[in-house]
C-alpha positions in Angstrom: -49.9 -16.6 -37.5 -50.0 -20.2 -38.0 -46.4 -21.7 -36.1 -44.3 -23.0 -38.3 -43.0 -26.7 -38.6 -39.5 -26.5 -38.5 -39.2 -30.3 -37.7 -37.1 -30.9 -41.2 -34.2 -28.2 -40.8 -31.9 -28.5 -38.4 -30.9 -25.6 -35.7 -27.8 -24.3 -36.2 -28.3 -21.0 -33.8 -30.5 -18.4 -32.6 -31.8 -14.9 -30.5 -34.3 -14.1 -28.8 -36.0 -12.7 -32.3 -36.1 -16.2 -33.5 -33.7 -19.6 -34.2 -31.6 -19.9 -37.4 -32.6 -23.4 -39.4 -29.9 -25.2 -42.2 -31.9 -24.8 -45.1 -29.2 -26.4 -46.6 -24.8 -26.1 -46.2 -23.3 -22.6 -46.7 -28.1 -21.2 -47.0 -29.3 -20.7 -43.2 -33.1 -19.9 -42.5 -33.8 -16.9 -40.3 -36.7 -18.2 -38.8 -38.2 -15.2 -36.8 -40.6 -15.2 -33.9 -44.1 -14.2 -35.2 -44.7 -10.7 -34.5 -41.4 -9.9 -34.4 -40.0 -6.4 -34.5 -36.9 -5.6 -35.4 -34.9 -2.5 -33.4 -31.5 -2.0 -33.6 -29.9 -3.9 -30.9 -32.3 -6.9 -32.9 -30.2 -6.4 -36.1 -27.1 -6.3 -34.7 -28.1 -9.6 -32.3 -29.4 -11.4 -35.4 -26.2 -10.6 -38.0 -23.5 -11.5 -35.0 -24.8 -15.0 -34.9 -25.2 -15.6 -38.8 -21.4 -14.2 -38.5 -21.2 -16.7 -35.8 -21.8 -19.6 -37.3 -20.9 -19.0 -40.7 -17.5 -18.4 -38.9 -17.1 -21.5 -37.0 -18.3 -22.8 -40.9 -15.1 -21.1 -42.3 -17.5 -20.5 -44.8 -19.5 -17.9 -46.2 -23.5 -18.1 -46.2 -26.6 -16.7 -47.8 -29.1 -15.8 -45.7 -33.1 -16.5 -46.1 -34.9 -14.0 -44.0 -38.6 -15.0 -43.3 -39.9 -11.9 -43.8 -44.1 -12.9 -43.1 -43.6 -13.1 -39.7 -42.1 -9.3 -39.4 -44.4 -6.8 -38.3 -41.7 -3.6 -38.2 -38.1 -3.0 -39.1 -36.9 0.7 -37.8 -34.6 2.9 -40.0 -31.5 2.1 -37.8 -31.8 -1.5 -38.3 -31.8 -1.2 -41.9 -28.4 0.3 -41.3 -27.0 -2.5 -39.0 -28.4 -5.0 -42.0 -26.8 -2.4 -44.9 -23.2 -0.7 -43.0 -22.4 -3.8 -40.9 -22.3 -7.0 -43.2 -19.2 -9.3 -43.6 -18.9 -9.9 -47.0 -16.6 -12.7 -46.1 -19.1 -14.3 -44.0 -22.2 -13.3 -45.9 -23.3 -13.3 -49.3 -26.4 -13.2 -50.3 -30.1 -12.5 -47.9 -33.2 -13.9 -49.7 -36.0 -12.2 -48.1 -39.3 -14.6 -48.3 -42.3 -12.0 -48.3 -45.9 -13.4 -49.3 -48.3 -10.4 -47.5 -48.5 -6.8 -48.2 -46.8 -5.6 -45.4 -43.5 -8.2 -45.3 -43.6 -6.9 -49.5 -43.7 -3.2 -48.1 -40.9 -3.5 -45.2 -38.8 -5.4 -48.0 -39.0 -3.4 -50.7 -38.5 -0.8 -48.3 -35.1 -2.4 -47.0 -34.1 -2.6 -50.5 -35.2 0.6 -52.2 -34.1 2.8 -49.8 -30.7 1.4 -49.0 -28.9 -0.3 -51.9 -27.1 -3.2 -50.1 -24.1 -4.1 -51.6 -24.6 -7.7 -51.1 -26.6 -9.7 -53.0 -30.3 -9.5 -52.4 -33.2 -10.8 -53.9 -36.9 -10.8 -52.3 -39.1 -13.7 -53.4 -42.6 -15.4 -53.0 -42.0 -18.5 -51.4 -38.8 -21.2 -49.8 -38.9 -23.0 -53.0 -37.5 -19.4 -55.0 -35.5 -18.7 -52.1 -33.6 -22.1 -52.7 -33.0 -21.4 -55.8 -31.6 -17.7 -55.9 -30.0 -18.4 -52.4 -28.0 -21.1 -54.7 -27.2 -18.4 -57.8 -25.8 -15.8 -55.3 -23.7 -19.1 -54.0 -22.6 -19.7 -57.4 -22.2 -16.4 -57.9 -19.7 -15.7 -54.9 -18.1 -18.9 -55.6 -17.1 -17.7 -59.1 -15.5 -14.6 -58.3 
C-alpha cells in the first residue's frame, strides 16, 4: 500500500495503530498504519484517544476511518465500537472503503453490530466529508 500524504491535515492525536487528523472542525480522520489488524485492546485505545480529543474540544465529533488500510478487525474489537461509544463525544462514523476487503470488513461491522451511532460507508474522502457534515447537522438539530 502506498504511503498516504497527510501533510494537508493537522495531526491531533494517535495511538500505536495510527494517527488522528483534523479533517474539518469536529471531523476527525483516523489513518490506521498500513496493514493494521485491530484487536480489542487496539479498539479500546483508539476509541479512548478519539474521546480524549473530542472531550478536550468540548463537542461531539464524527470519526472518518480509512478502512482500506485495515486488514482485519476481530469480533471483540467490533463490540467495542458498538457498545462503548459515548454519544456525547462521537455522533457518527464514516468508513471510507475502496478495496473489496475493506468493504467486506465495513459491511460486517455495520451488519452484525447495528451500531446505535450513525454510520455510513463511502468510497472516497470527498463523500466522507459530505456524510460527516450531514451527521453533524443531524446531531446538532436533535
